[in-house]
N, C-alpha and C positions, 0 to 999 in steps of 0.2 A: 658492126654499126659503122657508119660513114656520116662525116661532117658534110652538110650539104649547103650551108650558107653561114655567114657572119656578117652580122649587122651592127652598125654603130647607132646609138640614139643619143644625140646631144641635146639635152634639155635647158631651158633656160627661162627667166621671168625677171622683170625689173623689181629690185628691192625697194621697200618702202623708204629707206634712208641709205646713203652711201656708207660702207664698212671699210676700214683699212688695217693695215700693217706697216710695219716699218717702210716696206718697198713702195706701197701703192694703196689708192683707193679704188674700190670697184663698186659698180651700180648694179650689176646684173648678177644673180645666182645662176651658176650653170652644174651640170652633172654630165658625165660621159659613161653611158651605160653600153655594154657589149653583150649581144644575144648570139650564142652559137646553136644551129639547129643541126638536127641528125635525120637520116632516113628513117628511124624508128619513131620519130615523133617526139622524141626527148629533147627538152631545150635547156641550155644553161645559161646563167646570167652572170656577168662580170662588171667590173668598174675600173675604168683608167683615171689616175691622178691628172689633174690638169684643169685649168679653169679657163673660161672666156674663149680667146681665138686659139689658144693652145689645144683646147679639146676640139675644136674644130680641124685643126691640123692633124691631131691623132685619129680622127675619124678617117682621114684619108689614108694613114698609115695601116690602120685596122683593115680597111675594106679593099685598099688598092694594092698593098704590099703583103700583108700577112694573110688574107683570105685566099689569094691564090696558091700560096704555099701549103696551105692545110686542107683545101676542098679534097675529098675523097679518103682522108686519113681516118683512122680509128679514133674517136675522142678519148678512149680509155688510154691511148698511149701518150700519156700527157708528157712524160720525159722526153720521149722521142720527138715530139712535136716542139717542145721548148728548145731544145738543143738545134733542132732543124732551123726554127725561126731566128734564134740568136746568132747562129753561125752565118746564116745568108745576110744578116743585117749587120754584122759585127764591124765590116768596112765602113758603115756609113753611122754608126753610133752606137757605143757600149753603153752610154748613159743617156739620160733625157728622154725625148719623145718616143724613140723606138722601144726603149724599156717599159715606158708607160703603157705604150699600146699592147704590147706582150702581156703586160700584167692583167689587163682586162680579159684578154682571151684566155690566158691560163686558169684565171679564177672561175670562169665560165666551165672550163673543163672539168675542174674539181666539183662544180655543181652537178654537172651531168653524171659523173662518177657517183655521187652520192644518191642521186635518184635511180641509177641503175642497180646499185647495192641495197637501196632502200636504207642507208644509213646516214646520219647527220655527218656534217664535214669533221667534227670533233672527233668522231669515232674513226674516221679513215686516217686521220694524222696521228692516231695514237690513244684517244680516249680522255676523258675529262678528268682533271685533276680538282675541278670546282665546278658547282652547279650554278653559282652565281658570281658576278664580277663587280666590284665597287667601281662606280663610275665618278668622274670628276667633271664639274660644269665649266666649260671653257667660254669665256665672254670678254667683257672689257676690251672691245676693239677700238682701234682709233676712229675718230670722225673729223670732219674737216671744221674744227672750231677751236677756240683758243684753249690754251692749257689750263687755264683757271676753271673753264667750263667742264674740261674732260677730268679734271681732279675731283670735282663735285660729282660728275656722273659715274666715274670709276667707283668711288666709295659707296654709291647708293647701289650700283649693279652688283658689286661683290656681296653686299648685304642680302640682295634680293636672291642670288644665286645659292647662297648659303641657306636662305629660307625656303628654297625649293626643296631641300632634303640632301643636297649634295655635301660630302664630307671634305671635299677639297675643289679648289677652283684654279684657273689659270688666266692670266692677263697678257696684253700686248704692251709693248713698249717701242718708242722709234721716234719721239718728238725731239730727242737730243739728250745728254747724259743728266744734265740738271733738272730737266722737267721730268724726264723718266723716273728719277729718285722721287720726285713729288708725287707721280702716279703709284709708284710701289708703296709709299708711306700711307697714300689714300685706300689702297685695297686692303693692308694690314688693319687699318683703321675700321674698314667696313665689315670685315669678317670677325675681328676681335682677335684676342690671344687664343693659342693652342688650336687653330685652325689652318690646315695646310693649304698654302697658295704656291703657285708657280709663275715665274716671269719668262715670256717668249720675246725674244729681240728679232727674230727671223734675220739674223747676220747682219743687224745694224750698224756695228760698231767696228772700229779699229781695236787692236788688242789693247792699246792704251785706254781708250774710253771704257772698254769692257772692264778693266780693272777698276776704274773710277766708279763704275755703276755697281760693279760686284761688291767692292769694298763698302760702299755706301749702304747697299741693300741688306748687308749682314746684320744690323741691328734689328732689322724686320723679320729675319729668319724666314726666308722663303725656302722651299723645299729643293727647286732647281732653278737654274738659270739656262735657259734653253736657246740653242743657236746664238750665243753671243756674238760671234765673228763669222766671216765667210767660211763656208764648208771646206773649201780647199785648203785652209791653213791648218793643218794638222799640228804644226809646232806650237802655233798660237793656242790651240785647244789644250795642249800638254801644258803649257805655262800657265794658263787660267786654271787648269784642274790642280796644279801643284801650288798656286799662290792665293786661292781664294777658300773662304770656309762655307761655300755652298756647292751643291751638287752641281756638274756641268753636264748637259745633256744635248743631244743632236743625232743627226743621221737621217732625217726625213727625206733629205734629197740625196742620199747617198743610193747606189745602184748596184746590184748584184754582188755575188759573193766575193769578187775579186775587188771592187770598190770598198766593201765592208772589211775585207781582210786588212787593206791598208790603213782603214780608219782605225780599227781596233788595235792593230800592233803600234799605233802611234801613241796608245794609252792616254788619249786625250778626253775620254768619256767616262763619267760616272754612271750614267744611264744612257741606253741605247734606245733610239726612237725610229725603228725601221716602218716605212710605208710599203704595205703589201700591194697597194694599187700603182706604185711606182717602181719598186726596186726589180720586179720581174714576176710578180703573182705569188700564189702560195707555193708553187714548187721552189722557187728561189728564195722566198721567205724562210722556209724550213731549214735550208742549207745557212741562211744568215743567222737564224736563231741558234743553230748549233755553234756557229762561229762566236757569238755573243756569249754563249755559255762556256765555250773552251777558253775565253778571255775572262771569266768570272765577271761579266758585265750584266747587271739587271736590265731588263728590257720593259719598256712602257710603249706600245705600238703608237705611231702616230695615225691619227684618224681624220680624216676631212673629206666629206662627200655626202653621198646618198644613203639611205637606207640598206643598200647592197653593200657598201663598205662597211657600215656598222655592224651588220650581220656577220659578214665575212670575219670581222676583228674579234666579235663576240666568241665565234668558234675557236679562233687562234688563241686568244686568252684563256679559254677554258682548258685548252691542250696544252698550255705552257707549263713545262715542269717548274717546280719550285727551285729557287736558287737563293742560297746554297742547300736549302732543305732544314730538317730540324723541325722541333716542336712549333716554332713559331717563325715560318719561313717568310722572307721577302715576298710580297704578293703585287702582282700587276694590277693596273687600272684601266677602265675604259675611258678614253678621251671622247667628251660630248659636247659638241658646239652647241650653246644656248640660244644662239641668234636665229634669225628667221630664216627657215629651210624647208620649203614644200617637199622637196625631193628626199628628205629625211623623214618628215612626218606624214606625208599623204601619197607616197608612192605605192605603197603595198596594199594589197586587197586585206590584209590583216596587218595593221600598223604594229610597230615594235613598241611604241609608246613609252620610250625610254623615261622621259620626265614623269610619267605617271607611276612608273614602277619604282623610280628613286624616291618619290614622295611616299609611297605605300610601304616600301621595304628597307627603310633605314639607308637610302643610298644605293641598294644592290640592284642588279639587273640579271634577269634570268638568260639562259642560254637557248637559242631556238633549238627545238628537238625533232623538226621535220627532216625528210632526207635532203642531202646537199646542204645548200646555205638555210634550208628551212623557210624560205620566204617565197611570195608570188608577186611579182611587180604587177600593176594595174595597167592593161594595154591602153584603156581608154584614157587615163591620165597620161601615159607616155606620148600619145598622139596629140594631146591637147598642148603639151609644152615642148614638144620637139621643134628645134630650131636648126637641125642639122641639113634641111633640105631648104631653107630660106635663100 
């Protein structure tokens, strides 16, 4: 079997209202899908992390840089392909967009391998430890409105996510330390006592401000404090982990095994959040997962994207070994964005219907059981929303 074509599909549509996090607001939902075709008619699908103009830049890397390297190669030689592409791009970026682009191609190759073998992805990487995964509902994003308005909105939205059947939720912060504490208090009020919620800062703070917010949030008992400071500040992460009574999480924008080795050796994380669509794809994710377990660091995958990313992560979470084990082991969760996303809800010929499953199954989501990723993207849908050729 030979690879005959690698295509990027950058999809986009205007959101009904702008959504934001601590770094920016965005007005358009985008997704970057990668399609790898073979001379035997078997096609694999993957996804690259990176929104907006980043997705369009990654499209050029996938089609103009990576595609010429892999044409004619056997798609089953995933590790050979991974190292060839990485080594040839190494001088131009061991992190960032080159790795995001490689991720989408690698995921598609694993999808092909599953279709060739007739096995779901979770079987290819070791088998299922669990048939279902608990999902947490991610919402409470920033809007361009007053802090008072957002406080009321966050309380109502948190209560609504709980009412959907999710057993945990996650919010954004980024207005500034004092107003962020008000948002955290509102979410706790919205979900009530004894309900797990998490706080995501998207590296908004200095270490000083992160300590201020972290200490103030302790009375509201969040489960984790995500990306409180710049991802490069390993020493700051270690200081926060030592000084706060809340789990420190991060890693969504760390790349490959070498970046993750340095991050984990700094001992600044209670919970690791690798992003498979960014760090190097499934091949590299498995190496990063092994590193996390070698450092006794639990993993909750970062998930942001289309139904392709969601399906990929369901398989990875199903095959994740329990850490540390025992009768009642620590269990991973599926991150699920509850905001408007046609590329999550309507992309597939048979939708995953995560919210429907959560409502019916006490917050649990089933693992796809078809070969490869177990999904089929709708080509008419892709053509309709493809902005990559605009």
